[in-house]
C-alpha positions, 0 to 999 in steps of 0.5 A: 106507563103514562102514571109513572112518567108522571110521577117522573116529572112531580118527582123534580117539579114537586121538589126543585125549582124549573132551573134544576134541569138545566142546572143539572145538564150542565154539571160534567160528571157521569151521574144518575138520580133515581127515586126510592118512592116510585115503585121500582126506584127508577132513575128519574135523571141521567147526565149527559155524561152518563148517556155519553159513558154508558151508551144509552140514550135519555129514553132508555134510561129514564123509568128504568132501574140502575140494575140495567147496567149490571152484566153477567161478571158484575160482582154479586157481592157489591151488588148486595152491598148497594142493596144494604147501603140503600135499605140503610139510607146511608152513602156507599162508595166501591168499584163495580164492574158494568155494561155499556149498552154495546155489551162492553164491560168497563170498571167504575168508581160507584158512588152513591149519596141519599138526598133527604128533605129537610121538612120531615128528614125523608130519603127522596131521591139518590143520588149515584156517580159513576166515574170509569177507573182510568187503566192507570189505577186498575194496574196492580199497585203493589207490584206483585201479582197473586203468584208472587212474581215481580210485575215491575219489570214485566210491565214495562215490557208488557203493558198489556199484560198488566192492565189490571183485570177488566178481563174483556178489555183487554187488547191481545193484539198489542202483545207482540211475543209470547206469554210466559207461562207465569202471565198465562197462569195468571190470567187464566186465573183472572177468568175463573176467579171473576168475583175476585176481580175487583181487588186489582180494580180499586180506584185511586185516592184522586178518583175517589175524591173526584167521586165526593167532589161531584157528589157535592157538586149535584148536592149544592144544585139541587140544594139551591132549586129546593130553596127557590121552590120552598121545600129544602133539601140536604144531604144529611138527615136532619134531626127534626124532633116529632118526626120518624120518617119511612126507610127508602126500602119500606117505601119501595115495597109499600109502592107495589101495593095499588090499592088506595091506602095511608099509614099512619104513625100512632107514636107521633102527636095527632096521629099523622100519615106518614105514607099515602098510596098513589091510588090515594092520591088519585081518589082524594085529589091531594098532592103527596106534600099536602097529605103527609104529616096531617091527621086524616080528619082533614077529609071529613066535612060538614056531612060526614057521620059522627058516630063512624068517627067515634067508632074509628077512635074507639078502635085504635084505642081498644087496638083493634081492626073496624069497618065504617061507612062515611062520607068523606071530601075530596080536595075539589070539595066534591064528596064520596062515600068511602068504605073504610078498613082501618087495622093496627100494623104490628112489627116483628116483635108484635108491637104496633108500629102503624096503623093502615086505613084502605080506602074504598068509594063505593059505587067506584066503577074501576073496582066493580070492572075489575070484578073486585070484592072490596072486602077481599081487597081490602084486607089482601093490601092490609096483609102486604102492608103487614108483611112488608112492615115485618120484613122489613123489622126482621132486616129483610130487604127489597129484592131490587136494587 
């Protein structure tokens, strides 16, 4: 838990200036910011408006996945559309039935947008604006119900009959006369056809524009605070030559692998690191931004065995796996013996997409105390990486939104 909180803090501290949290707190919008690079894709910031709207406290939200707001009648199709948008790293806007902490359901306009690093084009955050849809917007806009009855006159007499499709928010006390048979059947239809309830909860054009404006305001704050820290972000992926950022879905899958490893891209000049696990950062003492984009040779030092390095190069040229023992150096210049296993990682079509390098420090107490065989642990990590890459190259996304 402490390690995840440290990652959440780093999610902002490494990218934005110290003023970012206060600046975001000043915004009146209901929104959250999540980090797809942290395992579980947790919320790393929740606005005051969101906390008030949902009924949750800050401590109950930070570190949790946004699915905590979903409930039994949340449209599964809409959830899948959100997952797909996250996998494809694109913006999405739709109506969604969610639940407050006290269990009451409410309809909201959900607007999700990615935040890209201007440095390498990676998605570093997702901003989610949640705008409650007003009862006026939730009313039938066509004037006719599903059964073809004109609600114009009936709606004026029974305003609480036609108050949208928010079934659990109906206040039957406001109806002073018995419901006619056609109205009863219409309401029963809403109860039995939950997945179609969103049809009558379409947000107004004004609400859609308001959500888009909120996103722009949030991105403006993030952009300004990233400029002050020298690590620029933007709302659209920059076309940077020579870069091939990983998708957030792959990063999310790789984040579940607990061993120390890096992923390198052989199709880019100098075969740079494109992913580094948290365990690798802990082992070497480097921060993630100090590792990405560099060749693994930065771990070498004056006493690193040249023969081991030559063996690694030959294995890569032959597109084969290899295991070597070499002396590496941490950021603080202390040395450690690294049992390094390198293996090609192929996509679903059989072509090499990456190389994975799994590091095990010889004599590491953590490994021995858990009774792990280094070789088995390394092969397990390689297998998990291969499964993640092949699954996503076949279009199979993660099971979590």
